[in-house]
LUMZA-954463 format. One record per residue (C-alpha): residue number from 0; residue in three letters; x, y, z. Coordinates in nm, 2 decimals. Example, Ala and Ser with C-alpha at 12.3 -4.5 7.8 and 13.67 -1.06 7.14 Angstrom:
% LUMZA-954463
   resi   resn       px       py       pz
      0    ala     1.23    -0.45     0.78
      1    ser     1.37    -0.11     0.71
This chain:
% LUMZA-954463
   resi   resn       px       py       pz
      0    met     7.64    -0.61    -5.83
      1    lys     7.86    -0.83    -5.66
      2    arg     7.61    -0.86    -5.35
      3    ile     7.31    -0.95    -5.64
      4    ile     7.52    -1.23    -5.81
      5    thr     7.62    -1.38    -5.47
      6    ala     7.31    -1.35    -5.35
      7    ile     7.21    -1.56    -5.70
      8    ala     7.51    -1.80    -5.66
      9    leu     7.37    -1.89    -5.29
     10    val     7.02    -1.96    -5.40
     11    ala     7.15    -2.15    -5.67
     12    thr     7.33    -2.37    -5.43
     13    ala     7.01    -2.43    -5.16
     14    thr     6.82    -2.50    -5.43
     15    cys     7.09    -2.78    -5.60
     16    gly     7.15    -2.90    -5.20
     17    phe     6.77    -2.96    -5.17
     18    ala     6.77    -3.13    -5.54
     19    gln     7.00    -3.35    -5.45
     20    asp     6.82    -3.48    -5.12
     21    val     6.48    -3.51    -5.33
     22    asp     6.66    -3.68    -5.62
     23    arg     6.81    -3.93    -5.33
     24    leu     6.49    -3.97    -5.12
     25    ile     6.23    -3.98    -5.39
     26    gln     6.30    -4.32    -5.61
     27    arg     6.10    -4.42    -5.89
     28    asp     6.08    -4.77    -5.79
     29    asp     5.94    -4.72    -5.46
     30    val     5.68    -4.48    -5.65
     31    glu     5.63    -4.79    -5.90
     32    arg     5.50    -5.05    -5.60
     33    ile     5.29    -4.83    -5.42
     34    ile     5.12    -4.73    -5.72
     35    lys     5.07    -5.08    -5.85
     36    thr     4.96    -5.21    -5.56
     37    leu     4.71    -4.96    -5.45
     38    ser     4.56    -4.98    -5.81
     39    ala     4.60    -5.37    -5.82
     40    asp     4.29    -5.56    -5.93
     41    asp     4.34    -5.76    -5.58
     42    met     4.23    -5.41    -5.46
     43    gln     3.87    -5.42    -5.63
     44    gly     3.87    -5.07    -5.69
     45    arg     3.88    -4.98    -5.33
     46    gly     3.51    -4.88    -5.31
     47    thr     3.38    -4.77    -5.01
     48    phe     3.25    -5.00    -4.78
     49    thr     3.41    -5.31    -4.94
     50    pro     3.70    -5.58    -4.85
     51    gly     3.90    -5.36    -5.10
     52    ile     3.90    -5.09    -4.93
     53    glu     4.01    -5.24    -4.62
     54    lys     4.25    -5.43    -4.82
     55    ala     4.41    -5.07    -4.90
     56    ala     4.41    -4.90    -4.58
     57    lys     4.56    -5.16    -4.40
     58    phe     4.88    -5.15    -4.70
     59    ile     4.89    -4.80    -4.61
     60    asp     4.90    -4.80    -4.23
     61    asn     5.18    -5.06    -4.28
     62    glu     5.36    -4.79    -4.52
     63    phe     5.33    -4.57    -4.27
     64    asn     5.44    -4.77    -3.96
     65    thr     5.76    -4.89    -4.16
     66    ile     5.83    -4.50    -4.22
     67    gly     5.83    -4.46    -3.86
     68    leu     5.52    -4.20    -3.87
     69    lys     5.38    -4.11    -3.51
     70    pro     4.95    -4.18    -3.50
     71    leu     4.80    -3.86    -3.41
     72    val     4.73    -3.74    -3.10
     73    gly     4.49    -3.91    -2.86
     74    ser     4.51    -4.20    -3.13
     75    thr     4.65    -4.52    -3.05
     76    gly     4.71    -4.65    -3.44
     77    phe     4.69    -4.51    -3.79
     78    lys     4.36    -4.59    -3.89
     79    gln     4.07    -4.27    -3.75
     80    ser     3.80    -4.45    -3.77
     81    phe     3.42    -4.34    -3.77
     82    ser     3.11    -4.45    -3.79
     83    met     2.84    -4.37    -4.09
     84    val     2.49    -4.51    -4.15
     85    lys     2.43    -4.57    -4.54
     86    thr     2.08    -4.57    -4.70
     87    ser     2.08    -4.79    -5.01
     88    gly     1.74    -4.84    -5.20
     89    val     1.59    -5.04    -5.47
     90    ala     1.33    -4.92    -5.74
     91    arg     1.04    -5.20    -5.67
     92    glu     0.83    -5.06    -6.00
     93    val     0.93    -4.83    -6.26
     94    val     0.66    -4.80    -6.55
     95    ile     0.67    -4.51    -6.79
     96    asn     0.41    -4.48    -7.07
     97    gly     0.27    -4.78    -6.93
     98    ala     0.62    -4.98    -7.03
     99    ser     0.84    -5.14    -6.72
    100    met     1.15    -5.02    -6.69
    101    ala     1.47    -5.25    -6.71
    102    asp     1.71    -5.24    -6.41
    103    asp     1.97    -5.10    -6.58
    104    gln     1.78    -4.85    -6.71
    105    val     1.69    -4.69    -6.39
    106    ala     1.91    -4.46    -6.16
    107    val     1.77    -4.36    -5.79
    108    ile     1.91    -4.07    -5.61
    109    ala     1.68    -4.06    -5.27
    110    asn     1.71    -4.15    -4.89
    111    thr     1.33    -4.21    -4.85
    112    pro     1.12    -4.40    -4.94
    113    phe     0.85    -4.30    -5.22
    114    asn     0.56    -4.39    -5.46
    115    trp     0.46    -4.18    -5.77
    116    ser     0.18    -4.24    -5.95
    117    arg     0.04    -3.87    -6.09
    118    leu     0.24    -3.68    -6.34
    119    ser     0.18    -3.41    -6.08
    120    asp     0.39    -3.60    -5.85
    121    thr     0.73    -3.45    -6.01
    122    glu     0.86    -3.21    -6.24
    123    ile     1.00    -3.40    -6.55
    124    ala     1.31    -3.33    -6.72
    125    met     1.46    -3.42    -7.03
    126    val     1.79    -3.43    -7.12
    127    ser     1.86    -3.50    -7.51
    128    ala     2.13    -3.66    -7.70
    129    asp     2.35    -3.35    -7.78
    130    ala     2.32    -3.23    -7.41
    131    asp     2.62    -3.25    -7.15
    132    leu     2.43    -3.53    -6.90
    133    gln     2.75    -3.43    -6.64
    134    thr     2.68    -3.10    -6.64
    135    glu     2.30    -3.17    -6.65
    136    tyr     2.32    -3.42    -6.33
    137    arg     2.51    -3.11    -6.11
    138    lys     2.20    -2.89    -6.20
    139    phe     1.97    -3.14    -6.12
    140    ala     2.14    -3.28    -5.79
    141    thr     2.14    -2.90    -5.64
    142    ala     1.80    -2.83    -5.75
    143    gly     1.64    -2.96    -5.39
    144    lys     1.29    -3.08    -5.62
    145    lys     1.16    -3.39    -5.72
    146    gln     1.25    -3.48    -6.04
    147    leu     1.20    -3.76    -6.30
    148    val     1.47    -3.72    -6.59
    149    ile     1.44    -3.87    -6.90
    150    val     1.80    -3.95    -7.03
    151    asp     1.83    -4.00    -7.43
    152    pro     2.02    -4.34    -7.44
    153    lys     2.32    -4.18    -7.64
    154    his     2.41    -4.13    -7.27
    155    ala     2.44    -4.49    -7.19
    156    ala     2.82    -4.49    -7.08
    157    phe     2.79    -4.17    -6.81
    158    phe     2.47    -4.31    -6.73
    159    ala     2.61    -4.65    -6.63
    160    arg     2.88    -4.44    -6.37
    161    leu     2.55    -4.24    -6.25
    162    lys     2.37    -4.61    -6.16
    163    ser     2.67    -4.71    -6.00
    164    phe     2.73    -4.41    -5.80
    165    ala     2.32    -4.46    -5.68
    166    lys     2.36    -4.76    -5.63
    167    gly     2.64    -4.72    -5.33
    168    gly     2.37    -4.55    -5.14
    169    arg     2.35    -4.25    -4.93
    170    pro     2.54    -4.21    -4.65
    171    ala     2.56    -3.99    -4.35
    172    phe     2.77    -3.95    -4.01
    173    lys     2.60    -4.16    -3.73
    174    asp     2.46    -3.90    -3.50
    175    ala     2.41    -3.63    -3.82
    176    glu     2.02    -3.50    -3.88
    177    val     1.97    -3.69    -4.21
    178    lys     1.71    -3.44    -4.38
    179    pro     1.50    -3.62    -4.60
    180    gln     1.62    -3.55    -4.99
    181    ala     1.39    -3.47    -5.29
    182    pro     1.40    -3.81    -5.49
    183    val     1.56    -3.75    -5.83
    184    val     1.50    -4.05    -6.05
    185    tyr     1.68    -4.09    -6.40
    186    val     1.53    -4.31    -6.66
    187    leu     1.76    -4.41    -6.95
    188    leu     1.46    -4.39    -7.23
    189    lys     1.40    -4.27    -7.61
    190    thr     1.09    -4.09    -7.58
    191    asp     0.95    -3.72    -7.65
    192    ala     0.70    -3.73    -7.38
    193    val     0.61    -3.88    -7.09
    194    lys     0.22    -3.95    -7.00
    195    ser     0.20    -4.13    -6.74
    196    leu     0.41    -4.27    -6.46
    197    ser     0.41    -4.53    -6.14
    198    ile     0.72    -4.52    -5.96
    199    ala     0.76    -4.73    -5.59
    200    tyr     1.11    -4.72    -5.42
    201    glu     1.18    -4.87    -5.10
    202    thr     1.52    -4.81    -4.86
    203    lys     1.68    -4.98    -4.55
    204    thr     1.95    -4.81    -4.37
    205    glu     2.27    -4.96    -4.22
    206    glu     2.51    -4.87    -3.96
    207    met     2.91    -4.90    -4.13
    208    ser     3.25    -4.80    -4.02
    209    leu     3.53    -4.60    -4.21
    210    ser     3.85    -4.51    -4.16
    211    asn     4.11    -4.23    -4.29
    212    val     4.48    -4.35    -4.24
    213    ala     4.66    -4.05    -4.04
    214    gly     5.01    -4.03    -3.94
    215    met     5.22    -3.70    -3.85
    216    leu     5.61    -3.60    -3.77
    217    pro     5.58    -3.41    -3.47
    218    gly     5.76    -3.03    -3.54
    219    lys     6.01    -2.93    -3.37
    220    ser     6.01    -2.57    -3.27
    221    lys     5.66    -2.50    -3.38
    222    ala     5.47    -2.84    -3.31
    223    asn     5.17    -2.67    -3.23
    224    glu     5.13    -2.55    -3.61
    225    tyr     5.02    -2.81    -3.87
    226    val     5.11    -2.87    -4.22
    227    val     4.88    -3.15    -4.42
    228    phe     4.97    -3.33    -4.72
    229    ser     4.69    -3.52    -4.81
    230    gly     4.57    -3.74    -5.08
    231    his     4.24    -3.97    -5.14
    232    tyr     4.27    -4.36    -5.16
    233    asp     3.89    -4.46    -5.21
    234    his     3.74    -4.53    -5.58
    235    leu     3.48    -4.63    -5.72
    236    gly     3.55    -5.04    -5.68
    237    ile     3.32    -5.25    -5.93
    238    ile     3.11    -5.05    -6.19
    239    asn     2.94    -5.17    -6.51
    240    ser     3.19    -5.40    -6.75
    241    met     3.35    -5.26    -7.03
    242    asp     3.55    -5.51    -7.28
    243    gly     3.56    -5.79    -6.99
    244    asp     3.68    -5.57    -6.73
    245    ser     3.43    -5.43    -6.42
    246    ile     3.74    -5.27    -6.19
    247    ala     3.76    -4.93    -6.18
    248    asn     4.12    -4.95    -6.06
    249    gly     4.15    -4.56    -5.98
    250    ala     4.54    -4.61    -6.05
    251    asp     4.57    -4.19    -6.15
    252    asp     4.22    -4.11    -5.90
    253    asp     4.39    -4.08    -5.65
    254    ala     4.62    -4.38    -5.60
    255    thr     4.86    -4.11    -5.77
    256    gly     4.80    -3.89    -5.51
    257    thr     4.80    -4.15    -5.23
    258    thr     5.13    -4.27    -5.35
    259    ala     5.22    -3.87    -5.29
    260    val     5.14    -3.90    -4.95
    261    ile     5.35    -4.22    -4.84
    262    ala     5.65    -4.07    -5.05
    263    leu     5.61    -3.74    -4.89
    264    ala     5.62    -3.90    -4.57
    265    arg     5.93    -4.10    -4.63
    266    tyr     6.12    -3.82    -4.76
    267    phe     6.04    -3.55    -4.46
    268    lys     6.10    -3.85    -4.20
    269    arg     6.45    -3.90    -4.34
    270    leu     6.52    -3.53    -4.36
    271    asn     6.38    -3.49    -3.98
    272    asn     6.43    -3.12    -3.96
    273    asn     6.02    -3.00    -4.00
    274    glu     5.98    -2.75    -3.72
    275    arg     5.64    -2.77    -3.78
    276    thr     5.39    -3.07    -3.75
    277    leu     5.32    -3.29    -4.06
    278    ile     5.02    -3.46    -4.08
    279    phe     5.02    -3.72    -4.38
    280    val     4.63    -3.87    -4.39
    281    ala     4.48    -4.08    -4.70
    282    phe     4.14    -3.99    -4.69
    283    thr     3.83    -4.22    -4.73
    284    ala     3.46    -4.19    -4.89
    285    glu     3.60    -3.89    -5.13
    286    glu     3.41    -4.05    -5.41
    287    ile     3.07    -4.06    -5.21
    288    gly     3.06    -3.67    -5.08
    289    gly     3.43    -3.62    -4.90
    290    tyr     3.29    -3.79    -4.56
    291    gly     3.66    -3.87    -4.47
    292    ser     3.83    -3.55    -4.51
    293    gln     3.51    -3.36    -4.33
    294    tyr     3.56    -3.61    -4.02
    295    phe     3.93    -3.55    -4.04
    296    ser     3.83    -3.13    -4.02
    297    lys     3.64    -3.19    -3.73
    298    asn     3.93    -3.35    -3.53
    299    leu     4.17    -3.08    -3.62
    300    ser     4.19    -2.72    -3.54
    301    ala     4.15    -2.50    -3.82
    302    asp     4.33    -2.24    -3.71
    303    gln     4.65    -2.40    -3.63
    304    thr     4.67    -2.57    -3.96
    305    val     4.95    -2.34    -4.18
    306    ala     4.85    -2.49    -4.49
    307    met     4.72    -2.81    -4.66
    308    phe     4.86    -2.97    -4.96
    309    asn     4.60    -3.21    -5.09
    310    ile     4.73    -3.38    -5.39
    311    glu     4.46    -3.53    -5.65
    312    met     4.54    -3.69    -5.97
    313    ile     4.89    -3.64    -6.10
    314    gly     4.96    -3.93    -6.34
    315    lys     5.00    -3.78    -6.66
    316    ala     5.11    -3.45    -6.82
    317    ser     4.95    -3.15    -6.72
    318    lys     4.81    -2.90    -7.07
    319    phe     5.13    -2.65    -6.96
    320    gly     5.33    -2.97    -7.04
    321    gln     5.63    -3.15    -6.85
    322    asn     5.73    -3.05    -6.55
    323    ser     5.44    -2.80    -6.43
    324    ala     5.08    -2.88    -6.24
    325    phe     4.82    -2.64    -6.14
    326    ile     4.64    -2.54    -5.80
    327    thr     4.31    -2.46    -5.74
    328    gly     4.21    -2.18    -5.56
    329    phe     4.52    -2.00    -5.69
    330    glu     4.38    -1.67    -5.66
    331    arg     4.25    -1.72    -5.26
    332    ser     4.55    -1.66    -5.10
    333    asp     4.95    -1.66    -5.15
    334    phe     5.00    -2.07    -5.12
    335    gly     5.08    -2.07    -5.46
    336    ala     5.33    -1.84    -5.52
    337    ile     5.52    -1.90    -5.20
    338    leu     5.57    -2.27    -5.36
    339    gln     5.65    -2.11    -5.71
    340    lys     5.90    -1.90    -5.51
    341    asn     6.08    -2.21    -5.38
    342    leu     6.09    -2.38    -5.71
    343    glu     6.34    -2.06    -5.83
    344    gly     6.61    -2.22    -6.02
    345    thr     6.42    -2.57    -6.13
    346    ala     6.18    -2.63    -6.43
    347    phe     5.91    -2.68    -6.22
    348    lys     5.63    -2.42    -6.24
    349    phe     5.29    -2.40    -6.07
    350    his     4.98    -2.25    -6.27
    351    pro     4.64    -2.17    -6.18
    352    asp     4.38    -2.37    -6.19
    353    pro     4.30    -2.35    -6.60
    354    tyr     3.94    -2.50    -6.55
    355    pro     3.78    -2.26    -6.34
    356    glu     3.41    -2.38    -6.48
    357    gln     3.48    -2.69    -6.28
    358    gln     3.51    -2.52    -5.96
    359    leu     3.74    -2.78    -5.86
    360    phe     3.84    -2.62    -5.55
    361    tyr     3.55    -2.72    -5.37
    362    arg     3.53    -3.02    -5.53
    363    ser     3.77    -3.21    -5.33
    364    asp     3.95    -3.29    -4.99
    365    asn     4.09    -2.95    -4.90
    366    ala     3.71    -2.83    -4.93
    367    thr     3.61    -2.85    -4.53
    368    leu     3.94    -2.68    -4.45
    369    ala     3.93    -2.40    -4.69
    370    arg     3.60    -2.33    -4.55
    371    leu     3.73    -2.30    -4.24
    372    gly     3.98    -2.02    -4.35
    373    val     4.27    -2.28    -4.42
    374    pro     4.47    -2.23    -4.72
    375    ala     4.40    -2.57    -4.80
    376    his     4.49    -2.62    -5.18
    377    ser     4.50    -2.92    -5.47
    378    ile     4.75    -2.97    -5.69
    379    ser     4.70    -3.20    -6.00
    380    thr     4.79    -3.27    -6.33
    381    asp     4.45    -3.40    -6.46
    382    gln     4.33    -3.26    -6.79
    383    ile     3.98    -3.30    -6.65
    384    asp     3.82    -3.16    -6.94
    385    thr     3.97    -3.46    -7.24
    386    asp     4.03    -3.72    -6.98
    387    lys     3.83    -4.05    -7.10
    388    leu     3.97    -4.24    -6.86
    389    tyr     3.83    -4.07    -6.58
    390    his     3.60    -4.26    -6.33
    391    ser     3.62    -4.55    -6.59
    392    val     3.77    -4.94    -6.60
    393    lys     4.07    -4.79    -6.82
    394    asp     4.18    -4.57    -6.52
    395    glu     4.47    -4.83    -6.44
    396    phe     4.89    -4.83    -6.37
    397    ser     4.94    -4.90    -6.79
    398    ser     4.81    -4.55    -6.88
    399    leu     5.03    -4.34    -6.61
    400    asp     5.34    -4.15    -6.67
    401    val     5.54    -4.24    -6.38
    402    ser     5.80    -3.99    -6.46
    403    asn     5.55    -3.75    -6.43
    404    ile     5.42    -3.84    -6.08
    405    val     5.78    -3.85    -5.96
    406    ala     5.87    -3.50    -6.07
    407    thr     5.55    -3.39    -5.96
    408    ile     5.64    -3.53    -5.61
    409    lys     5.96    -3.39    -5.58
    410    ala     5.81    -3.02    -5.68
    411    ile     5.57    -3.08    -5.40
    412    ala     5.85    -3.18    -5.14
    413    leu     6.10    -2.90    -5.27
    414    ser     5.81    -2.61    -5.29
    415    ser     5.66    -2.70    -4.98
    416    arg     6.00    -2.65    -4.77
    417    gly     5.93    -2.29    -4.68
    418    ile     5.62    -2.40    -4.51
    419    val     5.74    -2.71    -4.32
    420    ser     6.08    -2.50    -4.20
    421    gly     5.84    -2.23    -4.04
    422    lys     5.97    -1.97    -4.24
    423    asp     5.69    -1.89    -4.50
    424    thr     5.30    -1.89    -4.37
    425    pro     5.02    -1.87    -4.67
    426    thr     4.75    -1.60    -4.62
    427    arg     4.42    -1.75    -4.51
    428    val     4.15    -1.84    -4.74
    429    ala     3.84    -1.65    -4.66
    430    lys     3.60    -1.85    -4.42
    431    leu     3.29    -2.01    -4.60
    432    glu     3.39    -1.88    -4.88
    433    arg     3.18    -2.00    -5.18
């Protein structure tokens, strides 16, 4: 009994010591400063391929430099740049049942020109007023067939987001083989049937550059084993106006995650005791297909990557209440169990993902490395099933619970210490699991 009591006392003492380091080294004022900067109006919503995202990248680059991170091996700076080709287009003519549709009634997802003039040219689907357009959109997007989708005007708010996404164009890596995409045309219209149609769509392609921002702290005794801390710094940019505001600031999505990455980089740099190499990366282009994390994964050895902490939307309390977060794919490795073990003696708790129907494990930047077998998981507190600010102009700093953000960052710092020190190694995720 004395031995058990002594062991418990030692654990409590160690946890207390680590907690004191966390409280001293992760400061609320610094967290606020970073989020406010990234979500400010002058960042213009950090839309991909915009001046706003370049401004954000410069800010993150400067933070990494100030902290004292090193560039990734083979790089001369923190920007990890790559070339993309972007295909965008315009619907030159959309006529349904003899009536011309206005521009704000049409959203086209396509990467090649096309002309439809007969009903037999495409499959026609209807999204009724009582349907869930977001769910239906996912079905249409993965069906792989030509479709004309008539959307009831009740869905005007989500349709505006869909149109903004479609307007951004279809990107691809410069050297990738681009396969023609089955066009899907969404039309906001109240009608019971489509009796005639005429749709003409033209495209243009341009080469553009994107950049992740990545730095590292080399490990001491296990330098060839990597632990990744990540978040995405892009967002939607300028979208349709709501109450006179058209800037989708992306304060929660994902300025909070990017802030956590910067705060954790500063924390571990000051501790200076990481046995494994720590990589800190702010991904670009998550919102348009996860291209930043895909490029990053191609240039990192999955076999040498021990774990990935991807931080996605921690700006408000989770459905489990204060001092809690959830981990996507919790059951796919013992990553979550390790984190919770390292939080013994604290009030914070990690839970399995409560939204399995959302398929979040493969919807964020952890997905590419997870498919390669890495225990790569996303940590979040977002109540995504009820979050009305998600992907809207209302996702601003004023909507955030900064105490929740700071508590979650501190919990990640504490819970990761066994992995960072080389003591804990999570089990691998099944490769190519879908």
